[in-house]
Every structure is written in structure tokens, then in C-alpha cells.
C-alpha positions as CSV (number, residue, x, y, z in Angstrom):
1,M,27.3,65.1,-29.0
2,S,30.9,66.5,-28.9
3,Q,32.8,67.0,-25.7
4,Y,35.4,69.7,-25.2
5,S,38.8,69.3,-23.6
6,A,40.7,71.9,-21.7
7,T,42.6,72.7,-24.9
8,G,39.4,73.4,-26.9
9,I,40.0,70.3,-29.1
10,D,36.9,68.2,-29.8
11,V,37.2,64.7,-28.4
12,I,34.8,62.3,-30.1
13,G,36.0,59.2,-28.2
14,E,39.1,57.4,-27.2
15,R,40.7,55.0,-29.7
16,D,42.7,52.0,-28.6
17,L,45.9,52.2,-30.7
18,S,47.7,49.3,-29.1
19,P,48.3,46.3,-31.5
20,R,45.6,43.8,-31.4
21,L,46.7,40.3,-30.4
22,P,45.3,37.2,-32.1
23,D,42.7,35.3,-30.1
24,P,44.3,32.3,-28.3
25,V,43.7,28.9,-29.8
26,P,41.4,27.1,-27.4
27,A,42.9,23.9,-25.8
28,L,41.4,20.6,-27.1
29,R,39.7,18.7,-24.2
30,V,40.6,15.1,-24.6
31,I,38.3,12.6,-22.9
32,H,38.2,8.8,-23.5
33,D,34.7,7.3,-23.9
34,A,34.9,4.0,-22.1
35,G,31.3,3.2,-22.9
36,G,30.3,3.1,-19.2
37,I,31.9,1.0,-16.5
38,D,29.8,-1.3,-14.4
39,L,32.0,-2.3,-11.4
40,A,29.3,-4.5,-9.8
41,A,29.0,-6.6,-13.0
42,A,32.8,-6.7,-13.3
43,E,33.2,-7.9,-9.8
44,H,30.5,-10.6,-10.2
45,A,32.3,-11.7,-13.4
46,A,35.7,-11.8,-11.7
47,T,34.2,-14.0,-8.9
48,R,32.9,-16.5,-11.5
49,F,36.2,-16.3,-13.3
50,L,38.2,-17.2,-10.2
51,H,35.8,-20.0,-9.3
52,A,36.0,-21.4,-12.8
53,L,39.7,-21.7,-12.3
54,G,39.3,-23.6,-9.0
55,I,40.2,-20.6,-6.8
56,S,37.9,-20.2,-3.8
57,T,37.1,-16.6,-2.6
58,D,35.8,-17.7,0.8
59,S,39.0,-16.9,2.8
60,E,39.4,-13.4,4.4
61,S,42.3,-12.6,2.2
62,L,40.6,-13.5,-1.1
63,R,37.1,-12.4,-0.3
64,G,37.7,-8.9,-1.6
65,T,39.8,-10.0,-4.6
66,P,37.1,-9.9,-7.2
67,G,36.3,-6.3,-6.3
68,R,39.9,-5.3,-6.4
69,M,40.3,-7.0,-9.8
70,A,37.4,-5.0,-11.2
71,R,38.7,-1.7,-9.9
72,A,42.2,-2.4,-11.0
73,Y,41.2,-3.2,-14.6
74,A,38.8,-0.2,-14.6
75,E,41.8,2.0,-13.7
76,L,44.0,0.4,-16.4
77,F,41.3,1.1,-19.0
78,S,40.5,4.7,-17.9
79,P,43.0,7.4,-19.1
80,R,42.7,10.7,-17.3
81,P,41.1,13.5,-19.3
82,F,43.5,16.4,-20.2
83,D,43.7,19.6,-22.2
84,L,45.9,19.5,-25.3
85,T,47.6,22.9,-24.6
86,T,49.6,24.4,-27.5
87,F,51.3,27.7,-27.9
88,P,52.4,29.8,-30.9
89,N,56.0,29.1,-32.0
90,D,56.9,32.8,-31.9
91,E,60.6,32.2,-32.0
92,G,60.4,29.9,-35.0
93,Y,62.1,27.1,-33.2
94,D,62.8,24.4,-35.7
95,E,65.0,21.9,-33.8
96,L,63.9,18.5,-32.4
97,V,61.8,18.4,-29.2
98,L,62.2,15.1,-27.5
99,A,60.7,13.7,-24.3
100,R,62.6,10.6,-23.3
101,S,61.7,7.7,-21.0
102,I,58.0,8.4,-20.6
103,P,56.5,5.5,-18.6
104,V,54.2,3.2,-20.6
105,R,51.7,0.9,-18.8
106,S,49.2,-1.0,-20.9
107,V,47.5,-4.3,-21.2
108,C,48.0,-6.9,-24.0
109,E,44.7,-7.4,-25.7
110,H,45.5,-11.0,-26.4
111,H,46.0,-12.2,-22.8
112,L,44.9,-9.2,-20.8
113,L,48.3,-9.2,-19.1
114,P,50.3,-6.0,-18.5
115,F,53.2,-4.7,-20.6
116,V,55.3,-1.9,-19.2
117,G,58.2,0.1,-20.5
118,T,59.2,3.5,-21.8
119,A,58.4,5.8,-24.8
120,H,60.5,8.3,-26.5
121,V,58.4,11.0,-28.2
122,G,59.8,13.7,-30.4
123,Y,58.6,16.2,-32.9
124,L,59.8,19.0,-35.2
125,P,57.7,22.0,-34.4
126,G,55.6,23.8,-37.1
127,R,53.6,26.9,-36.3
128,R,52.8,25.8,-32.7
129,I,54.5,24.0,-29.9
130,L,53.1,21.6,-27.3
131,G,53.1,21.8,-23.5
132,L,55.7,19.1,-22.7
133,S,53.6,17.3,-20.2
134,K,51.0,16.6,-22.9
135,L,53.4,14.3,-24.7
136,A,53.1,11.9,-21.7
137,R,49.4,12.5,-21.6
138,V,48.9,11.4,-25.2
139,V,50.9,8.2,-24.5
140,E,48.7,7.5,-21.5
141,Y,45.6,8.2,-23.4
142,F,46.3,5.4,-26.0
143,A,47.9,3.1,-23.5
144,C,45.0,2.8,-21.1
145,R,43.0,0.2,-23.1
146,P,43.6,-3.3,-24.4
147,Q,46.4,-2.8,-26.8
148,V,49.2,-4.2,-29.0
149,Q,52.5,-2.3,-28.9
150,E,52.6,-1.8,-32.7
151,R,49.2,-0.1,-32.8
152,L,50.0,2.0,-29.7
153,T,53.1,3.4,-31.3
154,K,51.4,4.4,-34.5
155,Q,48.3,5.8,-32.8
156,V,50.5,8.2,-30.7
157,A,52.4,9.4,-33.8
158,D,49.3,9.8,-36.0
159,W,47.4,11.7,-33.3
160,L,50.2,14.2,-32.7
161,Q,50.6,14.6,-36.5
162,E,46.9,15.3,-36.9
163,H,46.4,17.7,-33.9
164,L,49.8,19.5,-33.8
165,D,50.6,19.6,-37.5
166,P,54.4,19.4,-36.9
167,K,57.1,19.0,-39.6
168,G,57.8,15.5,-38.3
169,V,57.0,13.1,-35.5
170,G,59.0,10.2,-34.0
171,I,57.9,7.6,-31.5
172,V,59.9,4.7,-30.1
173,I,58.4,2.4,-27.4
174,Q,60.4,-0.3,-25.6
175,A,58.4,-2.6,-23.3
176,E,58.4,-5.9,-21.5
177,H,55.3,-8.0,-22.2
178,T,54.4,-10.3,-19.3
179,C,52.4,-12.5,-21.7
180,M,55.8,-13.5,-23.1
181,T,57.9,-13.4,-20.0
182,L,55.6,-14.9,-17.4
183,R,53.8,-17.5,-19.5
184,G,54.2,-19.4,-22.7
185,V,57.8,-19.2,-23.8
186,Q,58.8,-17.5,-20.5
187,A,61.4,-15.4,-22.1
188,T,62.5,-13.6,-19.0
189,G,64.0,-10.2,-19.6
190,A,63.0,-10.0,-23.3
191,T,61.8,-6.6,-24.5
192,T,60.0,-5.4,-27.7
193,L,61.0,-2.3,-29.6
194,T,58.6,-0.5,-32.0
195,S,58.9,2.8,-33.8
196,T,56.9,5.1,-36.0
197,L,58.5,8.1,-37.9
198,L,56.5,10.6,-39.9
199,G,57.3,13.7,-42.0
200,T,60.8,15.0,-42.0
201,L,61.9,12.4,-39.4
202,R,61.1,9.7,-41.8
203,E,62.1,11.3,-45.1
204,D,65.4,13.1,-44.0
205,A,68.2,10.8,-43.1
206,R,70.0,13.4,-40.9
207,S,66.9,14.2,-38.9
208,R,66.1,10.6,-38.5
209,S,69.6,9.8,-37.2
210,E,69.4,12.7,-34.8
211,F,66.2,11.5,-33.3
212,L,67.3,7.9,-33.0
213,A,70.7,9.0,-31.4
214,L,69.0,11.3,-28.9
215,A,66.5,8.5,-28.1
216,G,69.6,6.3,-27.3
217,L,69.0,4.0,-30.3
218,P,71.3,3.0,-33.2
219,S,70.4,4.8,-36.5
């Protein structure tokens, strides 16, 4: 049924003439499935492990060590969940985005001893850009598990390439492995450097050199 305005013009209904904005892209919730952690069983195993090495846990200072060991390794193997938040690249930004010196903390899968260092993570944006803190979150996600540095470097690069669809990705990790510095060869101060370059950062020499230079590495 028609309504009448004060001017005598029929008003059938109001129309929203404002431009319709595209629906936001939902953030990807990233959760690591550890397959269930049994702290009690881990503590019991840690006690047996120490006893097998001739270390008594009867003293006051060592009595709680197996439990602390279990909780420590559970923490090392449990990355925090996060949302992979991306935003439209409305300005068409096409220069390198680089987060330098992201802390890396992982555990060598061969000896279960820590390796620590830093990661430099860069990408050339495509249609979307990434919340900067998420670069560190992705590094943590793959580092919190038994690892080798070579695999860790490639996993971070491949994951960003798949989920962000950038024009290029570059990852460099430099770390000290205590399995090499504290035991075996005991090469104190030695560090290991690994890199993965994808897309334009691999194929274009100028882009590759820019990334390596900004990461503080020789091209």
C-alpha cells in the first residue's frame, strides 16, 4: 500500500544508494594439533629417564625435576593458536615487506636439544597484506615442534605462499644449535644459516638482492 509524503509524491520504500562494500575475508584460525599431551605419563617417563642415566631424584632440589621437564617440553611443542589476519591491499603496495630478527626457539629432532636464533621474513604483497605480528606467529607455529632448521625455513615460506598468495616470499633463519655447540664437536659460537626464496624473490635478481641486503646478508 502506497504512503504519501508531504509533497504528495508516492514513497514506496527507501533505497540504500550507498556503495556496497565487499564482505571481509574471514581470518583463518590456526591451531596446532599436538595429538594430546599426557603430562603425568611424560613426568613418569622423565623420572625413568633420569634414573637410567644414574641421576637420583630423591633430593629436595631434584624431586620436582621430572615434572618440570615434562611441562617444559610440552610448552616447547605447543605453539599458541592465532588468527591469520589479512587486509585488502587497497593502495596496491608492491614493495618488499620485511620483518627482521624474529626470535626463533625450536628443538632439534635428532637430539631433542634446543636451537635458538632469529628469522628474517619478507614478502612482496599481492592482492592482500598480512598483519605484521602474524609473520612472527607463523614462525612460532612451525618452530614449536621437533624440527630441523632446513625444514622449518621451507615450511614457513611454503605456508605463507599458499595462504597469502604473494608475488614472492623470502625466509632466512640463523640459529645456534646446542646439539653442535654443547656436545659432540662442541663448536662453540657456530651458527647455521638457511634460506628459502619463492616467486619474484627467487626469479628476479634485483628483488633477491634487495631482500638479502635488507636482511643484512650478502647477495
